[in-house]
C-alpha positions in Angstrom: 136.1 37.8 209.5 134.0 35.9 207.0 130.3 36.2 207.5 128.8 32.8 207.5 126.8 31.9 204.4 125.0 28.8 203.3 126.5 27.3 200.1 124.5 24.6 198.4 126.5 22.1 196.4 124.5 20.1 193.8 126.9 17.6 192.1 125.9 15.0 189.6 125.0 11.6 191.1 128.5 10.1 190.5 131.5 9.8 192.7 133.8 11.9 190.7 131.7 15.2 190.8 130.5 14.3 194.3 134.0 13.9 195.9 135.4 16.9 194.0 132.6 19.0 195.5 133.4 17.6 198.9 136.9 18.9 198.6 135.6 22.4 197.8 133.1 22.2 200.6 135.7 21.2 203.1 137.7 24.4 202.2 134.5 26.5 202.4 133.8 25.2 205.8 137.3 26.1 206.9 136.6 29.7 205.9 133.5 29.7 208.2 130.7 29.0 205.7 128.0 26.4 206.0 128.2 24.0 203.0 125.2 21.7 202.4 124.5 19.2 199.7 121.6 18.6 197.4 121.7 15.0 196.4 119.9 12.3 194.5 118.6 9.5 196.8 121.2 6.9 195.6 124.1 9.2 196.7 122.6 9.8 200.2 125.1 9.1 202.9 128.2 10.1 200.9 128.1 13.7 202.0 127.0 13.1 205.6 129.9 10.7 205.8 132.1 13.8 205.5 130.0 15.8 208.0 127.8 17.7 205.7 124.0 18.1 205.8 122.1 16.4 202.9 118.8 17.3 201.3 117.2 14.9 198.9 116.3 15.8 195.3 114.3 13.1 193.5 115.8 12.8 190.0 113.8 9.7 188.9 110.6 8.0 189.9 110.7 7.0 193.5 112.2 3.5 194.0 113.4 1.4 196.8 117.1 1.3 197.3 117.2 -2.3 196.0 115.4 -1.2 192.8 117.8 1.6 192.2 120.8 -0.7 192.6 119.2 -3.2 190.3 118.4 -0.5 187.7 122.0 0.7 187.5 123.3 -2.9 187.5 121.0 -3.6 184.5 122.3 -0.4 182.8 125.9 -1.4 183.3 125.3 -5.0 182.1 123.5 -3.7 179.0 126.3 -1.4 178.1 129.4 -3.5 178.9 129.6 -4.7 175.2 129.7 -1.0 174.2 132.7 -0.2 176.5 135.2 -1.5 173.9 133.7 0.6 171.1 135.2 3.8 169.8 133.9 7.2 171.1 132.3 7.7 167.7 130.5 4.4 167.7 129.4 4.9 171.3 127.3 7.9 170.2 124.7 5.4 168.9 124.3 3.5 172.2 126.0 4.6 175.5 126.2 8.3 174.8 122.6 8.5 173.4 121.2 6.5 176.3 123.1 8.6 178.9 121.8 11.9 177.5 118.3 10.5 177.4 118.6 9.6 181.0 120.2 12.9 181.9 117.3 14.9 180.4 115.0 12.8 182.5 116.9 13.8 185.7 116.5 17.5 184.9 112.7 17.0 184.3 112.3 15.1 187.6 114.6 17.5 189.6 112.4 20.4 188.7 109.5 18.9 190.6 111.5 19.2 193.9 114.1 21.9 193.4 112.0 25.1 193.7 110.5 24.1 197.0 113.7 22.7 198.3 115.8 25.8 197.5 113.1 27.9 199.2 113.4 25.7 202.2 117.2 25.6 202.6 117.6 29.2 201.4 121.2 29.1 200.1 123.2 32.3 199.5 125.1 30.6 196.7 124.5 27.4 194.6 127.3 25.4 193.0 126.2 22.9 190.3 128.5 20.2 189.0 126.5 18.7 186.2 126.2 18.6 182.4 122.6 19.9 182.2 120.7 23.0 183.2 118.3 22.9 186.1 116.0 25.9 185.6 115.2 26.2 189.3 118.8 26.9 190.1 119.1 29.7 187.5 115.8 31.2 188.5 116.3 31.1 192.3 117.6 34.7 192.5 121.0 34.0 194.1 124.4 33.7 192.4 125.1 30.3 190.9 128.4 28.7 190.0 129.1 26.0 187.5 131.7 23.5 188.4 133.2 21.5 185.6 134.8 18.4 187.0 135.0 16.6 183.7 137.3 17.5 180.9 137.4 21.3 180.2 136.1 20.8 176.7 132.6 20.8 178.3 133.1 24.5 177.5 133.4 24.2 173.7 135.8 26.0 171.3 136.2 25.4 167.6 139.9 24.7 168.1 139.6 22.0 170.7 138.2 18.4 170.5 134.4 18.0 171.1 133.5 16.8 174.5 133.5 12.9 174.8 135.2 12.5 171.4 138.6 11.4 172.5 140.1 13.2 169.5 143.6 14.4 169.5 144.0 18.2 169.9 145.0 18.7 166.2 142.8 16.1 164.6 140.2 18.4 163.0 138.8 15.6 160.8 138.0 13.7 164.0 136.4 16.8 165.4 134.0 17.2 162.5 133.1 13.6 162.1 132.3 13.2 165.8 130.3 16.4 166.1 128.3 15.8 163.0 127.3 12.3 164.1 126.6 13.4 167.7 124.2 16.1 166.4 122.4 13.7 164.1 121.8 11.1 166.9 121.1 13.6 169.7 118.6 15.7 167.9 115.3 14.2 169.1 116.6 14.1 172.7 117.8 17.7 172.5 114.4 18.7 171.0 112.7 17.1 174.1 115.0 19.1 176.4 114.3 22.4 174.6 110.6 21.7 175.1 111.2 21.3 178.8 113.2 24.6 178.9 110.4 26.4 177.1 107.9 25.1 179.7 110.0 26.7 182.4 110.5 30.0 180.7 114.0 29.3 179.5 115.3 30.1 176.0 116.2 27.0 173.8 119.8 25.9 173.5 121.6 25.3 170.2 121.7 21.7 169.0 124.1 19.7 171.1 124.2 22.1 174.1 122.5 21.1 177.3 124.0 23.7 179.8 125.5 27.2 179.7 128.3 28.9 181.4 127.4 30.8 184.6 127.4 34.6 184.3 128.9 34.7 187.8 131.7 32.1 188.0 132.8 28.8 186.4 135.3 26.6 188.1 137.3 24.1 185.9 139.1 21.3 187.7 141.4 20.7 184.8 145.0 21.6 185.5 146.7 24.3 183.5 149.4 21.9 182.4 147.0 19.8 180.3 144.4 22.5 179.3 143.6 22.9 175.6 144.8 25.7 173.4 141.6 27.7 172.6 141.0 30.1 169.8 139.0 32.1 172.3 140.7 32.2 175.7 138.3 31.9 178.6 137.8 35.2 180.5 139.5 34.8 183.9 136.9 37.1 185.5 134.3 34.3 184.9 136.4 31.1 184.3 139.1 29.9 186.7 141.2 26.7 186.6 141.5 25.0 190.0 144.5 22.8 189.3 142.4 19.8 190.5 140.4 19.5 193.7 141.8 16.8 195.9 139.8 16.3 199.1 141.1 15.4 202.5 140.7 11.7 203.1 141.3 9.2 205.9 144.9 7.8 206.2 145.8 4.6 204.5 148.6 2.1 205.4 149.9 -0.1 202.5 149.2 -3.8 203.3 151.8 -6.5 203.3 151.8 -8.6 200.1 152.8 -12.3 200.2 154.7 -12.0 196.9 156.9 -9.4 195.2 157.3 -7.4 198.4 160.3 -5.6 196.9 158.5 -4.5 193.7 156.7 -1.2 193.0 153.0 -0.9 194.0 150.4 -0.2 191.3 146.9 1.1 192.1 144.1 0.1 189.8 140.6 1.6 189.6 138.1 1.6 186.8 135.6 3.7 188.8 132.2 2.7 190.1 130.8 2.0 186.7 133.8 0.1 185.4 133.8 -2.2 188.5 130.8 -3.9 187.0 132.9 -5.3 184.2 134.4 -8.1 186.3 135.5 -10.1 183.2 137.9 -7.3 182.1 139.1 -6.6 185.6 139.8 -10.3 186.1 141.9 -10.4 183.0 143.9 -7.4 184.2 144.3 -8.9 187.6 145.6 -12.1 186.1 148.1 -10.2 184.0 149.4 -8.2 186.9 149.9 -11.5 188.7 152.5 -12.3 186.1 154.4 -9.0 186.2 157.1 -7.8 188.7 154.8 -5.5 190.6 152.4 -5.4 193.5 148.8 -4.2 192.9 145.9 -2.7 194.8 142.7 -3.2 192.8 139.4 -1.4 193.5 136.6 -3.8 192.5 133.7 -2.0 194.1 130.9 -4.2 195.4 132.0 -7.2 193.4 134.6 -8.8 195.7 132.8 -12.2 195.6 133.2 -12.3 191.8 136.9 -13.1 191.9 137.6 -16.7 192.5 141.4 -16.4 191.9 143.6 -13.5 193.1 147.3 -13.7 192.6 149.6 -13.4 195.6 150.9 -10.0 194.5 147.4 -8.5 194.2 145.1 -7.3 196.9 141.4 -6.5 196.1 139.1 -4.2 198.1 135.7 -2.7 197.6 137.0 0.9 198.2 140.2 2.8 198.7 140.7 6.3 200.0 142.4 7.4 196.8 144.0 10.7 197.9 145.7 8.7 200.7 146.7 5.8 198.5 148.0 7.4 195.3 150.9 9.3 197.0 152.2 5.9 198.2 152.2 4.0 194.9 154.5 4.1 191.9 151.9 4.3 189.2 148.2 4.0 188.5 146.1 2.1 185.9 142.6 3.7 185.6 139.7 4.5 183.3 140.3 8.3 182.9 137.6 9.6 185.2 138.5 13.2 186.1 138.9 12.5 189.8 141.6 9.9 189.3 143.0 11.8 186.4 143.6 15.0 188.4 144.7 13.1 191.5 147.5 11.3 189.6 148.7 14.7 188.2 148.4 16.3 191.7 150.6 13.6 193.3 153.0 13.4 190.3 152.2 9.8 189.5 152.3 8.3 186.0 149.3 6.5 184.7 148.1 4.1 182.1 144.6 5.1 181.1 142.3 2.5 179.7 139.2 4.5 178.9 135.8 3.0 178.2 133.1 5.8 178.3 132.4 9.5 178.7 135.3 11.9 179.3 137.7 9.1 180.0 138.3 9.1 176.3 139.3 12.8 176.3 141.5 12.4 179.5 143.3 9.4 178.1 144.2 11.2 174.9 145.2 14.3 176.8 147.5 12.5 179.3 149.2 10.7 176.4 149.7 13.8 174.2 151.0 15.9 177.0 153.6 13.3 178.2 152.0 12.5 181.6 151.2 8.9 180.9 150.1 6.3 178.3 146.7 5.6 176.7 145.8 2.0 176.1 142.8 0.1 174.8 141.0 -1.5 177.7 140.9 -5.0 176.2 142.9 -5.2 173.0 146.4 -5.6 174.6 148.9 -8.3 175.3 150.7 -9.2 178.5 153.9 -8.0 176.8 152.4 -4.7 175.9 151.1 -4.1 179.4 154.4 -5.0 180.9 156.3 -2.8 178.4 154.0 0.2 179.1 154.3 -0.2 182.9 158.1 -0.3 182.6 158.0 2.9 180.5 155.9 4.9 182.9 157.9 3.7 185.9 161.3 4.6 184.4 160.8 7.3 181.7 162.9 10.3 182.9 161.1 13.0 180.8 157.7 11.8 182.0 158.9 12.0 185.6 160.2 15.5 185.0 156.9 16.6 183.4 154.8 15.1 186.2 157.0 16.7 188.9 156.5 20.1 187.3 152.8 19.6 187.0 152.5 18.4 190.6 154.4 21.4 191.9 152.1 23.8 190.1 149.0 22.0 191.3 150.2 22.0 194.9 151.1 25.7 194.6 147.5 26.6 193.6 145.8 24.3 196.1 142.5 23.8 194.1 140.0 23.5 197.0 141.4 26.5 198.8 141.4 28.5 195.6 137.8 27.6 194.9 136.7 28.5 198.4 138.4 31.9 198.1 136.7 32.6 194.8 133.3 31.6 196.2 133.9 33.7 199.3 134.8 36.7 197.1 131.6 36.1 195.0 129.5 36.0 198.2 131.1 39.2 199.5 130.4 41.0 196.2 126.8 40.0 196.1 126.2 40.7 199.8 127.3 44.3 199.6 
C-alpha cells in the first residue's frame, strides 16, 4: 500500500502547464497521495475547481484582481501586432518582454516560497516552469521538473532552439536564431544571474534560465514527434509521458442550425490568442463559408462578435479533453496542451502559431505528418478550405495519427507520471 505523501505542484501561471499538472495530480491522488498546488493569485480557483488545495505565491507586486486582468489585457493588446511576425523577429519584442517578466516572477516568488514550503512541508515538489526558483532547489526534498512545452526546452546541438520554429534539419536557422536570441537576452540574463548569486546559486550559461532536475524530468512530448538528439536523454532521469490528458467533465455536441451533416471542427487559440478578436472574427467568417460546423473558444470576449454564422457556435470555454474526441479536426495555436490532446485522440490539426512554443509545435506536427502548419493571417479562404479538406481526408495522415494515438493511450501519461513520482518518493523515504 502506498504511504500517503504530500506532493506540491508548482505550474507556470498559464492554462497549459496548469491543466497538465492537474492531470498528473489526479493520477497521484488515485495512488493515495495528497497533491496540493502552489499558484500565482491570478490562477487561484483553477485547482480548487478540481478538488485540490491551493496555496498562493505572489509572483508580482500585489494587485487587485481587476488590476491583474487589466495588466494582462494591456500586455496582449500591446503585442497583438507582433503575433504575425516570425519567431526570429519576435526575439526583439514578445520574447524579450516575456523573459523580462519571467525573471521578475522568480524574484518575487523567492519572497514567499521559503516560508510557504516550510508551512506546507511537501515530500516532493514538481515544477512546470521555464525558470529556476532557488527555494525549490534548496528546500531539501526531491524536486521534479515537468516540461509541458516543446521538449527542446532541454537543448541539444542537433535539434532546433526552443521557440525558434526551425525545421529539424535547418541548421542555418538554428544558428541565426540562437545568435540573435543571445544578443537580445544578454542584459536580462545578466540580471537573472545576479539574482541567482544573491541566493547562493551558480550562474547559468548565457540563454539558460533553468536546469534539469538531478532527480527526475518529465517531458510531455509524445515519442512519435520527439526530436533526434545527438546526446540521447538518460531514461533514469528523463521520461517521456506521451502527453498528459486530464479527466474532464462530459460534453454533448450542440445542435447547429446549418450544415448539420458536415464534420465538426474545434477552434482554440488559447487564453492569450483569444484577445486577438480581429483575427478570430476573420477565421469565424471564413468557416461560415465552408462545408463544416465549428465550435470556437473565444474566452472572455463573447460580446466582441457581432456576427456569428449559423454553422458556428462560440463559447468562453470548452472542456477540451471531452470535446476533441467528438470532432473531426482542430484548428489551434500550437500550445502544448492542445497539441498533445489532438495527438492523443488521433485528430488532425491545422496549427496557426503566433508565439512561444507554438512555433516549434506547428513545425513539428507538419514535418512528422500529423497535421498542417499555416500562417495565422496570411491565408486565403481557398487555402483554408483546401487544407481542411486535406487533413479530413488524407489516408496517410490518418494512419500516422492512429498509430500515435494508440501509443499514447498505451502509455497513459498521467498514470505513468504518478508511478514515477511514487517510485521517487519510495526511494527517498527509505
